[in-house]
C-alpha positions in Angstrom: 74.4 79.2 129.0 75.8 77.6 125.9 77.2 80.9 124.8 79.0 81.3 128.1 80.4 77.8 127.9 81.6 78.4 124.4 83.3 81.6 125.5 85.0 79.8 128.4 86.3 77.1 126.0 87.7 79.7 123.6 89.2 81.8 126.4 91.3 78.9 127.6 93.6 78.4 124.5 93.6 82.2 123.9 94.8 82.8 127.5 97.5 80.1 127.0 98.7 81.8 123.8 98.8 85.2 125.4 100.7 83.9 128.4 103.2 82.1 126.1 103.7 85.3 124.1 104.0 87.4 127.3 106.7 85.0 128.6 108.5 85.2 125.2 108.4 89.1 125.4 109.8 88.9 128.9 112.6 86.6 127.6 113.4 89.0 124.7 113.5 91.9 127.1 115.8 90.0 129.4 118.1 89.2 126.5 118.4 92.8 125.5 119.1 93.8 129.1 121.7 91.0 129.5 123.5 92.1 126.3 123.4 95.7 127.5 124.7 94.6 130.9 127.5 92.7 129.4 128.6 95.7 127.3 128.4 98.0 130.3 130.5 95.7 132.4 133.1 95.5 129.6 133.2 99.3 129.3 133.5 99.8 133.0 136.3 97.2 133.1 138.2 99.0 130.3 137.7 102.4 131.9 139.0 101.0 135.2 142.0 99.5 133.4 142.7 102.8 131.6 142.5 104.7 134.9 144.8 102.2 136.5 147.4 102.7 133.7 147.3 106.5 134.1 147.7 106.3 137.9 150.4 103.8 137.5 152.1 106.1 135.0 152.0 108.9 137.6 153.5 106.6 140.2 156.3 105.5 137.8 157.0 109.2 136.9 157.2 110.2 140.5 159.5 107.2 141.1 161.7 108.2 138.2 162.0 111.8 139.4 162.9 110.6 142.9 165.6 108.4 141.5 167.0 111.3 139.5 167.2 113.5 142.6 168.8 110.7 144.5 171.5 110.2 141.8 172.2 113.9 141.5 172.5 114.2 145.2 175.0 111.3 145.6 176.8 112.2 142.5 177.8 115.5 144.1 178.9 113.7 147.2 181.0 111.2 145.2 182.8 114.1 143.6 184.0 115.1 147.0 184.9 111.6 148.0 188.6 111.2 148.8 189.4 115.0 148.3 191.0 116.5 145.3 194.5 115.1 145.3 196.1 114.1 142.1 196.4 110.5 143.3 192.7 110.1 143.9 191.9 111.8 140.6 194.0 109.3 138.9 192.3 106.5 140.7 189.0 107.8 139.4 190.4 107.7 135.9 191.5 104.2 136.6 188.5 102.5 138.2 190.1 99.1 138.2 192.6 100.3 140.6 190.0 101.3 143.2 187.2 98.8 143.0 185.0 100.5 145.6 185.0 103.6 143.6 184.2 101.6 140.5 181.4 99.8 142.3 180.0 103.1 143.4 180.1 104.5 139.9 178.4 101.4 138.5 175.7 101.6 141.2 175.0 105.3 140.3 174.9 104.5 136.6 172.5 101.6 137.2 170.3 103.9 139.2 170.2 106.4 136.4 169.3 103.7 134.0 166.5 102.5 136.3 165.2 106.1 136.4 165.2 106.3 132.6 163.4 102.9 132.5 160.7 104.1 134.9 160.2 107.3 132.9 159.9 105.4 129.7 157.4 103.0 131.4 155.4 106.0 132.6 155.2 107.3 129.0 154.0 103.9 127.7 151.4 103.3 130.4 150.0 106.8 130.3 150.2 107.1 126.5 149.7 104.2 124.1 148.3 101.6 126.6 145.7 104.0 128.2 144.7 105.4 124.8 144.3 101.9 123.4 142.1 100.9 126.3 139.9 104.0 125.6 139.7 103.0 122.0 138.7 99.4 122.9 136.0 100.9 125.2 134.7 102.9 122.3 134.7 99.9 120.0 132.9 97.8 122.6 130.2 100.4 123.1 129.7 100.8 119.3 129.5 97.1 118.5 127.3 96.4 121.5 124.9 99.1 120.3 124.9 97.7 116.8 124.4 94.2 118.1 121.6 95.4 120.3 119.9 97.2 117.4 120.2 94.1 115.3 118.8 91.9 118.1 115.9 94.4 118.5 115.2 94.1 114.8 115.3 90.3 114.9 113.0 90.3 118.0 110.5 92.6 116.2 110.5 90.3 113.2 110.0 87.3 115.6 107.1 89.0 117.4 105.6 90.1 114.0 105.6 86.4 112.9 104.0 85.4 116.2 101.4 88.1 115.7 100.7 86.8 112.2 100.2 83.3 113.7 97.4 84.8 115.9 95.9 86.4 112.9 96.0 83.2 110.9 94.4 81.4 113.9 91.5 83.9 114.1 91.0 83.7 110.4 90.8 80.0 110.6 88.3 80.1 113.5 86.1 82.5 111.5 86.0 80.3 108.4 85.5 77.1 110.5 82.5 78.7 112.3 81.0 79.6 108.9 81.6 76.0 107.7 79.9 74.6 110.8 76.9 77.0 110.3 76.6 76.0 106.7 76.7 72.4 107.5 74.0 72.9 110.1 71.8 74.6 107.6 72.4 71.8 105.1 71.4 69.2 107.6 68.3 71.1 108.5 67.4 71.4 104.8 67.9 67.7 104.4 65.7 66.9 107.4 63.0 69.1 106.0 63.3 67.4 102.6 63.0 64.0 104.2 59.8 65.1 106.0 58.3 66.3 102.8 59.3 63.1 101.1 57.6 61.1 103.8 54.4 63.1 103.7 54.3 62.9 99.9 54.6 59.2 100.0 51.6 58.9 102.4 49.3 61.2 100.4 48.4 61.7 96.8 51.0 64.0 95.2 49.2 67.0 93.7 50.7 69.9 91.7 51.3 71.9 94.9 53.1 68.9 96.6 55.4 68.4 93.6 56.3 72.1 93.5 57.1 72.0 97.2 59.3 68.9 96.7 61.2 70.6 93.8 61.6 73.8 95.9 63.0 71.7 98.8 65.4 69.9 96.5 66.7 73.2 95.1 67.2 74.5 98.6 69.2 71.4 99.6 71.3 71.7 96.5 72.0 75.4 97.2 72.9 74.8 100.8 75.0 71.9 99.8 77.0 74.2 97.4 77.3 76.7 100.2 78.6 74.1 102.6 81.2 72.9 100.1 82.4 76.4 99.5 82.7 77.2 103.2 84.3 73.9 103.9 86.9 74.6 101.2 87.6 78.1 102.7 87.9 76.5 106.1 90.4 74.0 104.8 92.5 76.7 103.2 92.4 78.8 106.4 93.4 75.8 108.4 96.3 75.0 106.1 97.5 78.6 106.3 97.2 78.4 110.1 99.2 75.1 110.2 101.9 76.5 107.9 102.1 79.6 109.9 102.4 77.5 113.1 105.3 75.5 111.6 107.0 78.6 110.4 106.7 80.4 113.7 108.0 77.4 115.6 110.9 77.1 113.2 111.7 80.9 113.4 111.5 80.9 117.3 113.8 77.8 117.5 116.2 79.3 115.0 116.4 82.5 116.9 116.9 81.0 120.3 119.3 78.2 119.2 121.4 80.0 116.6 120.7 83.8 116.3 121.2 84.7 120.0 124.5 82.8 120.1 125.7 84.6 117.0 124.7 88.0 118.4 126.6 87.2 121.6 129.6 86.4 119.4 129.1 89.7 117.6 129.2 91.6 120.9 132.4 89.8 121.8 134.0 90.5 118.4 137.6 91.6 119.0 137.1 92.3 122.7 139.0 89.4 124.1 141.7 89.7 121.5 142.3 93.4 122.0 142.2 93.2 125.8 144.6 90.3 125.7 147.0 92.2 123.4 147.0 95.3 125.7 147.6 93.2 128.8 150.4 91.3 127.0 152.0 94.7 126.2 151.7 95.7 129.8 153.3 92.4 130.9 156.2 92.9 128.5 156.9 96.4 129.7 156.8 95.4 133.4 159.1 92.4 132.8 161.7 94.8 131.4 161.6 97.2 134.3 161.0 95.2 137.4 162.5 91.7 137.6 161.1 91.3 141.1 157.6 91.0 139.7 158.2 88.1 137.4 156.1 85.7 139.4 153.1 88.1 139.5 153.5 88.8 135.8 153.6 85.1 135.1 150.3 84.7 136.9 148.9 87.6 134.9 150.2 86.0 131.7 148.4 82.8 132.6 145.2 84.7 133.1 145.6 86.4 129.7 146.3 83.1 128.0 143.1 81.8 129.7 140.9 84.3 127.8 138.2 82.1 126.4 135.3 83.6 124.4 133.3 80.3 124.1 133.7 79.7 127.8 132.5 83.2 128.7 129.5 82.8 126.5 128.7 79.4 128.1 128.9 81.0 131.5 126.6 83.8 130.5 124.1 81.3 129.1 124.3 79.3 132.3 123.8 82.2 134.6 120.9 83.6 132.5 119.3 80.3 131.6 115.8 81.6 132.1 116.2 84.3 129.5 118.0 82.3 126.8 116.3 78.9 127.0 114.0 78.3 123.9 110.3 78.6 124.9 107.7 75.9 124.5 106.6 75.2 120.9 103.3 76.7 119.8 100.7 73.9 119.8 98.0 73.6 117.2 94.7 74.8 118.7 91.8 73.5 116.6 88.6 75.4 116.8 85.9 73.6 118.7 84.5 70.6 116.9 87.3 70.5 114.4 89.3 67.2 114.6 91.6 67.8 111.6 95.1 68.6 112.8 97.0 68.3 109.6 97.3 70.1 106.2 94.7 68.7 103.8 95.3 68.5 100.1 91.8 68.4 98.8 91.2 67.6 95.1 90.2 71.3 94.6 93.5 72.5 96.2 96.0 70.2 94.4 96.4 72.8 91.6 97.4 75.3 94.3 99.4 73.1 96.7 101.6 71.3 94.1 103.0 74.5 92.4 103.4 76.1 95.8 105.5 73.2 97.1 107.6 73.3 93.9 108.1 77.1 94.3 109.0 76.7 98.0 111.5 74.0 97.0 113.1 76.2 94.4 113.1 79.2 96.7 114.7 77.0 99.4 117.5 75.9 97.1 118.3 79.5 96.0 118.1 80.8 99.5 120.4 78.0 100.7 123.0 78.9 98.1 122.7 82.6 98.9 123.0 82.0 102.6 126.1 79.8 102.1 127.7 82.5 100.1 126.9 85.1 102.7 128.2 82.8 105.4 131.5 82.5 103.5 131.8 86.2 103.2 130.9 86.6 106.8 133.7 84.3 107.9 136.2 86.0 105.7 135.1 89.4 107.0 135.4 88.2 110.6 138.9 86.9 109.9 139.9 90.2 108.4 138.4 92.2 111.3 140.3 90.1 113.8 143.5 90.6 111.8 143.0 94.3 111.9 142.4 94.3 115.7 145.4 92.0 116.3 147.7 94.1 114.1 147.2 97.3 116.1 148.2 95.6 119.3 150.7 93.2 117.7 153.1 96.0 116.7 153.3 97.3 120.3 153.8 93.7 121.6 156.5 93.0 119.1 158.3 96.2 120.0 158.2 95.2 123.7 159.6 91.7 122.9 162.2 92.8 120.4 163.7 95.9 122.1 166.2 95.6 124.9 164.9 98.7 126.6 161.6 100.4 127.1 163.0 103.7 126.0 162.7 102.7 122.4 158.9 102.4 122.9 158.6 106.2 122.9 158.9 106.1 119.2 155.4 104.5 119.0 153.8 107.8 119.9 155.5 109.7 117.1 153.5 111.4 114.3 154.0 108.7 111.7 152.9 106.1 114.2 149.8 108.1 115.1 148.8 108.6 111.5 149.2 104.9 110.8 147.1 104.0 113.8 144.4 106.4 112.7 144.3 104.8 109.2 144.1 101.4 110.8 141.3 102.4 113.1 139.3 103.8 110.1 139.9 100.5 108.3 138.7 98.6 111.4 135.5 100.6 111.6 134.7 100.0 108.0 135.4 96.3 108.3 133.3 96.2 111.5 130.3 97.9 109.8 130.5 95.5 106.8 130.8 92.5 109.2 127.6 93.5 111.1 125.8 94.1 107.8 126.8 90.6 106.6 125.8 89.1 109.9 122.4 90.7 109.5 122.0 89.2 106.0 123.1 85.8 107.3 120.8 85.7 110.2 117.9 86.9 108.1 118.6 84.3 105.4 118.9 81.6 108.0 115.6 82.6 109.5 113.9 82.5 106.1 115.5 79.1 105.4 114.1 77.7 108.7 110.6 78.9 107.9 110.7 77.7 104.2 112.1 74.3 105.3 109.3 73.9 107.9 106.6 74.8 105.3 108.2 72.5 102.7 108.2 69.5 105.0 104.6 70.1 106.0 103.5 70.4 102.3 105.5 67.3 101.4 103.8 65.3 104.1 100.4 66.6 103.0 101.1 65.8 99.3 102.1 62.3 100.1 98.9 61.8 102.1 96.9 63.4 99.2 98.5 61.0 96.7 97.2 58.0 98.7 93.8 59.5 99.0 93.7 60.4 95.3 93.6 56.8 94.3 90.3 56.4 96.2 88.6 59.4 94.5 87.5 59.5 91.0 89.6 62.1 89.2 87.1 62.2 86.3 84.4 63.5 88.6 86.7 66.2 89.9 87.7 67.2 86.4 84.1 67.5 85.2 83.2 69.5 88.2 86.2 71.8 87.6 85.3 72.3 84.0 81.7 72.9 84.8 82.8 75.5 87.4 85.3 77.2 85.1 82.7 77.5 82.4 80.1 79.5 84.4 78.3 82.1 82.3 79.6 85.6 82.9 77.1 88.1 81.4 78.7 91.1 79.9 77.4 94.6 80.1 78.3 98.1 78.8 79.1 101.0 81.0 78.4 104.6 80.5 81.8 105.6 82.0 85.2 104.8 80.7 87.0 102.1 82.8 90.7 102.5 82.0 91.8 106.2 82.0 88.5 107.4 83.4 87.1 108.7 86.7 86.7 105.8 89.1 84.1 107.4 91.3 81.8 108.2 88.3 82.3 104.6 87.0 81.3 103.2 90.4 78.1 105.3 90.4 77.1 104.4 86.9 78.0 100.7 87.0 76.7 99.9 90.5 79.9 98.0 91.3 81.2 98.9 94.8 84.6 97.7 93.7 85.3 97.8 89.9 85.2 94.3 88.3 88.8 94.7 87.0 90.1 95.3 90.6 88.2 92.5 92.4 88.7 90.0 89.5 92.5 90.6 89.3 92.8 90.4 93.1 90.7 87.2 93.2 92.9 85.6 90.5 96.1 86.5 92.3 94.7 85.3 95.6 93.8 81.9 94.1 96.9 81.4 91.9 99.7 83.9 92.7 100.2 84.7 96.4 103.4 82.7 96.3 104.4 83.7 92.8 108.0 85.1 92.9 108.3 88.7 91.9 104.5 89.3 91.6 103.9 93.0 90.4 107.7 93.4 89.9 108.0 91.2 86.8 106.3 92.7 83.7 103.7 90.6 81.9 103.4 90.1 78.1 102.2 93.4 76.6 99.8 91.7 74.0 98.3 89.6 76.8 97.9 92.7 79.0 96.1 94.6 76.2 93.9 91.6 75.5 92.7 91.4 79.2 92.3 95.1 79.4 90.1 95.3 76.3 87.9 92.5 77.7 87.4 94.4 80.9 86.6 97.5 78.9 83.8 95.5 77.1 82.3 94.6 80.5 83.5 91.0 80.5 85.5 89.1 83.0 88.3 87.3 81.1 89.8 85.8 84.3 86.9 83.5 85.0 88.0 81.1 82.2 90.8 81.2 79.6 93.5 82.3 82.0 96.1 80.1 83.8 98.8 80.6 86.3 101.1 81.6 83.4 99.1 84.8 83.0 99.9 86.0 86.6 102.3 88.7 85.6 100.0 89.9 82.9 97.0 90.0 85.3 99.2 91.9 87.8 100.2 94.3 85.0 96.5 94.9 84.2 95.8 95.8 87.9 98.7 98.3 88.0 97.7 99.7 84.6 94.2 100.4 85.8 95.2 102.4 88.8 98.0 104.2 86.9 95.6 105.3 84.1 92.9 106.7 86.4 92.0 110.4 85.7 92.1 111.9 88.3 94.5 109.6 90.3 93.1 107.7 93.1 95.2 109.8 95.5 94.2 113.3 94.4 97.1 115.7 93.7 95.8 118.3 96.1 96.6 115.9 99.0 100.1 115.1 97.7 102.0 117.8 99.6 100.1 117.2 102.9 100.7 113.5 102.8 104.4 113.8 102.2 104.8 116.5 104.7 103.3 114.3 107.4 105.7 111.5 106.6 108.7 113.9 107.0 107.7 115.8 110.1 105.6 113.7 112.4 106.3 110.6 114.6 105.0 107.2 113.4 101.9 107.0 115.6 100.9 110.6 114.9 101.6 110.2 111.2 99.2 107.3 110.8 96.4 109.3 112.5 97.2 112.3 110.3 97.1 110.2 107.1 93.8 108.6 108.2 92.3 112.1 108.6 93.6 113.2 105.2 92.2 110.1 103.4 88.9 110.6 105.2 88.4 113.6 102.8 88.1 111.2 99.9 84.7 110.1 98.6 83.4 107.0 100.4 83.4 104.9 97.1 87.1 105.7 96.5 87.9 105.0 100.1 86.2 101.6 99.9 88.4 100.6 96.9 91.6 101.8 98.7 90.7 99.8 101.8 90.1 96.7 99.6 93.4 97.1 97.7 95.7 97.8 100.7 94.1 94.9 102.6 95.1 92.6 99.7 98.6 94.1 99.5 99.0 93.5 103.2 98.0 89.9 102.8 100.4 89.5 99.8 103.3 90.9 101.8 102.8 88.1 104.4 104.1 85.6 101.8 107.3 87.6 101.3 109.4 84.5 102.3 108.1 82.8 99.1 107.2 85.6 96.7 110.1 87.9 97.8 107.7 90.8 97.8 107.7 92.4 101.2 105.9 95.7 102.0 108.9 97.8 100.8 109.1 96.0 97.4 105.3 96.3 96.9 105.5 100.0 97.8 108.3 100.4 95.1 105.9 98.9 92.6 102.7 100.7 93.6 104.1 104.1 94.8 104.4 105.7 91.3 101.2 103.9 90.3 98.9 105.2 93.1 100.6 108.5 94.0 102.3 110.0 91.0 104.5 113.0 91.6 102.7 116.1 90.3 104.1 118.0 87.3 106.7 120.6 88.1 108.2 118.7 91.1 111.3 116.5 91.2 110.3 112.8 91.1 113.8 111.6 92.0 113.8 113.6 95.2 110.3 112.8 96.3 109.9 109.1 95.2 111.6 107.8 98.4 109.0 109.5 100.6 106.2 108.4 98.3 107.3 104.8 98.7 107.6 105.2 102.4 104.1 106.5 102.6 102.7 103.6 100.5 104.8 101.1 102.5 103.4 102.3 105.9 99.8 102.1 104.6 100.5 98.5 103.3 101.8 97.6 106.8 98.9 99.2 108.7 95.8 99.3 106.6 93.5 98.6 109.6 94.7 101.8 111.3 94.6 104.0 108.2 91.2 103.1 106.8 87.9 103.1 108.7 86.3 99.8 109.7 83.3 98.2 108.1 81.0 99.7 110.8 81.9 103.2 109.8 82.4 102.7 106.1 80.0 100.0 104.7 81.3 98.3 101.6 83.2 95.3 100.3 86.0 93.9 102.5 88.9 91.8 101.2 88.9 88.2 102.4 92.2 86.3 102.7 90.8 82.8 101.9 88.9 82.9 98.6 87.1 80.2 96.7 86.7 79.9 92.9 83.4 81.2 91.4 80.4 79.0 92.0 76.9 78.9 90.5 75.3 79.8 93.8 77.1 83.1 93.8 75.9 84.3 90.4 73.2 87.0 90.6 71.3 89.0 88.0 74.4 91.0 87.1 77.0 88.3 87.5 76.7 88.4 91.3 79.7 88.3 93.5 81.2 85.6 91.4 83.2 84.2 94.3 85.1 87.5 94.5 85.9 87.0 98.1 84.4 90.2 99.4 81.5 91.3 101.6 79.1 92.9 99.1 76.6 95.8 99.8 74.3 94.6 97.1 73.5 91.3 98.7 70.5 90.8 101.0 72.7 90.4 104.1 75.4 93.1 103.4 75.7 96.1 105.6 73.4 98.8 104.5 71.2 96.4 102.5 68.0 97.9 103.8 69.0 101.4 102.5 68.6 102.7 98.9 71.6 103.5 96.9 71.5 107.2 97.9 71.0 106.2 101.6 74.0 103.9 101.6 76.2 106.7 100.2 74.9 109.1 102.8 75.4 106.6 105.6 79.0 106.0 104.5 79.7 109.8 104.5 78.1 110.1 107.9 80.2 107.2 109.2 83.3 108.9 107.9 82.4 112.2 109.7 81.8 110.3 112.9 85.2 108.6 112.5 87.1 111.9 112.0 85.1 113.6 114.8 85.8 110.7 117.2 89.5 110.6 116.5 89.7 114.4 116.9 88.1 114.0 120.4 90.3 111.2 121.4 93.5 112.9 120.2 96.5 111.5 118.4 97.7 108.0 119.1 94.2 106.5 119.8 92.1 104.2 117.6 88.5 103.1 117.6 87.9 99.6 119.0 
């Protein structure tokens, strides 16, 4: 019954979160639909206007031809008017003498002029104006598509951040449950110790009784150490959850309050201006040909002058308020029994929190400067783009306003004018592409700024609270405890196989380490000190220091337990890359190189992941365990790209040549891009590429690690706080099997995984 009640309590916040995410997904879909609808409406409007111009041109042409026929008909009649006498001929030469004849001649001349004006207007309406409207329709469709693609990208990034929030929440719940269980075990051990102490006080303490008391004391100490370790992990996981929560809320608010409006502006870029210029040209042409329509043209001019992009945007937001209003903020959902709702800066975490806050502040300052520079470039580009759009229609409008007759407008369709218009359109498209690119950079930078600012404010509040609490805690006790922890004995050993430059599978079999010590120790050191380190794996470390650390690992020692500081992060990262780069054979065997790259090139994304998973299933289980551990760490590291500037692509650039070197005889320049794409996709989706723990027993990377503690040290150095699930421990998967049995079970699990995926077909995954 208690279990069912617990599930109901957990299902409530989870359902609220899913409903909130579902509502956000609906909003995002409505936004895309609304933008697409607005673009379609604009294109339909422009097509209707172009068709109107063509039909109106046909009408004007028919009217011009009718006037010509009328003039020719009455000109013949006027030649016969009054007969052919010399007197009348002289009167025709002297129009002033016969005013009716002169009036008749002026009327015919005026009719001819009106016919020419109508023909010229027909050429203008059916030529430049209709063609310009078609060009504007193409421009609108192109920029709406680009804006839609950009909005889809922003929405995917937003949903990815929301998904990371759910992952952080689950991680926090797992570590909190472990902390609660460890505390319960500690309390149970303390009660047992109190019972023993009471019984020993009432009876005479013999040798057996003293031994029992000592054993109980050691049990309490051990469980107390376990409790502190799990409590620290829980605190770190909670801090990450709260930071992720603040980051998500800031990103969502930034997207709904700023990004959507800017994308709507991007969709409207040049549309109102170009449409206004075309309609002004039409107004000027009509005003020269039909004076009777001045009142209607004045009304149209007023409508053209009333084009208001901000007003249109406000109307769209008002009509579609349900799609564009910012959603509710994500509330902090503590795990049951946890009353802490704020970031805690424990004494043990100050060495991690303080540098992280400083790094975020530095990153925030740099990002602010970069975003301001991009914003300046964006505004200048927008101004240039509007000038290009205005210049194409401004020439036509000026010719209407400056020329006394519409006949002169025929010259606008000449060959030099067409070539100049083509060059101008090419310049407009280039400027437009650059503008959209800069807008993407600006929106991305502003989103990063919002998330970094939210994290920085949270950390500053936590540091200020920690400073107050620090005065109440003895710093000397913490320092002694830290020194005692950092000086834990690390027994060294010698291996039968070479570590650097050797065969990793043989080394694992000979050393008994499921994950080589150099891998897990370097990853643990980076997890504890360098997840936020800017340029991790991209900046080279000091070569003497790299060699020193490498030699220590070759001797079987762990030099990262003591003697290394955060200043050695780049060197430690260099050692990790050096180890994988020096493996012989490489961790990705050369015989799989061609098949892996062929799948990237030919298959869809979902099928590609399944195919890569089947290819990697051919690897020996020990190698596959190490790969799963490494890529889970790289995926975790990429989640801090806002601070360390190392997203999945940048990490793939660093690890692509290291893990998957191009075989001899092939062009590395041509293939390196696909290699990096392969590694990037594995970093993004390690859970889909590698088999789960149930099918492949072995160490699993943990996101929240704790420093090494004495309770973790075993006969061979133990887990050493490595932050992994170990097969050698009494509770690890496969602990009841011998070494050979564990390997056989792993291979059998891989065979079941491949067979199950083959039965399910592509695009499916085990639960």
